[in-house]
N, C-alpha and C positions, 0 to 999 in steps of 0.2 A: 846442537841448539837449531833454530828455526833459520832459515837462510836467512830470513829478513834481520833476526838479531845477530846476527856472525861478528863478532868485534872480540876484540881480546878481552880477557877478566881483570877487570883492576882491584886497587886495591878495596875501592868502595862499593866493587859491585855487592847487593846484597843477596844475601844465600839464606836460604831454613839450614840455621846450626845443628837442628835436631836434638840429639844426646849432648853436646857442647850446653844445652841447656842446664843440665842438672848440675853443674860445678857453681853454678849463678843463685840454683832453688837451696841447694846444700849450703852455702855462702847465709844466707838466709836465714835458714833454719838454726844457723849456728849461732848468728847474730842474737834470735828470740831466746835461746837458752845464756848468753853471756847478759843478757838485761832481766832472767832468770824469770822469764814467764812462761817456761818451758822448760821441760828436761830431759833429756836423752833418754831416761832409764822408765820411767813413769807410763803407765799405758796412753797410749793416745786418743782413749776412749769419750775424752772429757770434752776434744775437738772435735773428733772423729768418731761419733757413736755409731756411723754406720759399720766401721771396720769390725767390728765386735761381733758383729752376727755373721761375719764370712765362716764357711765351714772350710776345716780339711778333708782334702781329696783321696781317701786310702788306699783306692785301690775300684777293682770292677768284679761285679760277680760274675763267676765263671760262666754259668749258664746262658744268662740273660746282656754279661756286656752293660747290666747298669751299674753307675758308680756310685762307689758307699760313701759317704760321706760323714764328719763328724765333727762338731764345733769344737773350735781349737781352745786350749785349753792354757796354753802359755800365751800371756801378755804379749801384745804386739806394742812398742816402743817407737820411738824416734828413730832412735839408735838402728836400730831392725829394720828401719823404711830407708834410712839413709846410707844401708849396705847392701841391698838385695836379698838381706834374710829374713824378710815377714812373711814368706812365703806368695807373695803374690806374683805375676808373673805378664810377659804381655804373651798375649792369644798366640798360640799358633807356634810360641817359641819349646817345647814340649812336648814330648811325645804324649806322656799320659795327658795334658790339657787340652792337643791335638783331640787324642780319642773322648776326652768328654763333652768337649764340642762335638762329633760325629755323633754322638750317641741323641746328643739334644737337637742333631739338625739343625744347627747352625754355624755362619762364619762365624772368623773373630770383627767383634764389635768394631763398628765404625759413627758410634755414634758422638757426637757433639759435647756433650755436657761427661766431666771427669769421669762422675758416680757411675755413669752409664757404661762406659766405655770400656773401665778396668772392673770385672766385676764377678769373672770370675773365681771358684774355687782357690782357697790357699794350698799346693804344694805340698805343706809340708807345715808341724808348727815352727811358731816362729824362732830365728833363732840356730833351731839346730840344722840348716841344710844355705842351699846357695840358689839363687837362680836371678837369672837378669828380667827386668820387671820395673812395675811401675808405681814404687814406691815411693819413687821421691818425686812424682806426678803427685801422689797422695802426702807427700812432707807439704810440696808448695799450698797442698790444699789449706792445710794445718797453720800454714802462716798466714793466708789470708781468714781464718777463722778465730787466729788469736789477736789478730792487730783490725781487721773491720774495713780492709785495704784488699782491693785486687792484687795478686801479685805482681801484676804490672809496675801499679803503684808502688806498690809498697819498694821492688827495687828501682823503681827511679829515683825513688828520693833516698834510700840507702848502700845504691850500688852503685847505678849510672851515673849520676850526677856527681857524686864524690869522687870519681874515675874520669871525671867527664866527657863522658858516651853518649850520644844525642841519635845516634842513628842504628835502635834496638828496640826491637816489639815483640809482643805476642800476635798482634792484630795486624798485617800488613793494611787495612782496607781502613785504617787513622792514618795511613801514613802515604799518601801517593806518593809522594817524592820521591820513598823508599821501595813503593811495588813496582814504579818507572825502571828503575835499577837492579830489578830482578835477575838473577841470571835464570835462562831455562835448565829446564832439569834435562840428566840426559840416563840412558840405559846401553850396557852393552850389550852386543848382538853376542851368538854362540861364534860368530866368525872374529869375536875382537876389535866389533867395529862401535865407536860409540854413536851415538844418535839419539837424536828430543825425542823424551817422549811425553804425553797430555795424562802419562794414569793420573788415577787419582794418589793423591800423597796420604801419611797421616795428620796433616795440619788441615785435613778436608775434612768435611762427615759425610756419610754416603749419596749425599744428595748435591755433594762436589762443593757446599755452601763450606765457607770458613768457619771454626771449628768457636762453639760458644764460651768454653771456658781457657784461661790459661794453664797451660798443659806443664807444670813444672819439672818433669822429664823430657820437655821433646820441640816442645811449639815456639821459640824461637827463631826471629829473622834477623841476620845483623852482617854487617860486613867485616872481614878477616884482620882490618885494621882496628874497629872498634872493638872485636873481641879478644884481641892482644892486647890490649888494655886492663880484660879483666886478668886474666893469666898474670900478666904485671903487677898490677894492684894485689894478688893472691901472694907471689913470688916475694915483694917487697915487703907484705905486711909485720915482719920481725925489723924495717926498720921505721916502719912510719904509725902502724894500727892505725891505716887508714880505713878499713873494713871487717877488719877483726882486730882480736889482740893475739900478743904472742903466742900466750899458753893457749888460743885458739888455735891460731896455724900450727903447732906442736902436735895436737890431737888432730887437725884433719888429714898430717901425712903418718897418723899411728896408723899401726895396726890394730883392727876394732874387732873381726871374726874370733867366733867359737872357736872349736875345732872340727867340729861337723859342716861349719859352714865354710873353712879354709880347706878341709876335704874337698869339699863339695867342686869348688872356684878351680882347683887346683887340676881335677876329674873332667869340666868344662873345658879349661884350657889345654888339655890332651887331648882334646874332638876336632879333630881337622873340620869336622864342618860348620863349626863356628871360628876357627880363631881365622 
């Protein structure tokens, strides 16, 4: 951290909680399933028609290295989005995606709009494999389009307030009190030392401005004590059904992947580069 900011980490210190956001977005999506507003296994194109246009990256031409893309034929569902089996990937995480970026002479997107940031082709047909990616970011967009609210507005009314959470937001600019408690971002050097970094973070766009959209897979800021209320609320659902029904909780923790997706996930877990 910056020397002038050096102080012990406190329970109310605000941090970017990154992919911890995914749990909350998944809870919100399942709430919509409970209410009959969406289904886990119907195509999501009614609400996100943009996803229907995504191609699958099938490989590369041997001579030219040109990507070979075909329209995906298996409909993408909310279950696929929530389980990282949609074919979407965060750019730069997969060798084929990296080759696709290189061919198009582009870096991983830093756009501040969700639809512009996560626009590279699918790596496989929905449901046939597994790859960590922005499926839950798109699930957050689905929540917005179904409810007519921003993801922040929906979470505040249906998750944060029921759990007594006050210090949580997608946009620090709207909460200067939280911004004042924000922990500095650090990195570890080759020598193993931790030092402050002022590098651009995923919650910035390419101009280092605050992103414009609620990124349901990575966008929240909160403190440890506030986020623990989410985990406690989820794990005590079977006692009070405050945020989900009991049967939804059981489904939440039940295996959801196809055989192909399970095999791909297990292969990823065996890769030392990602563990």
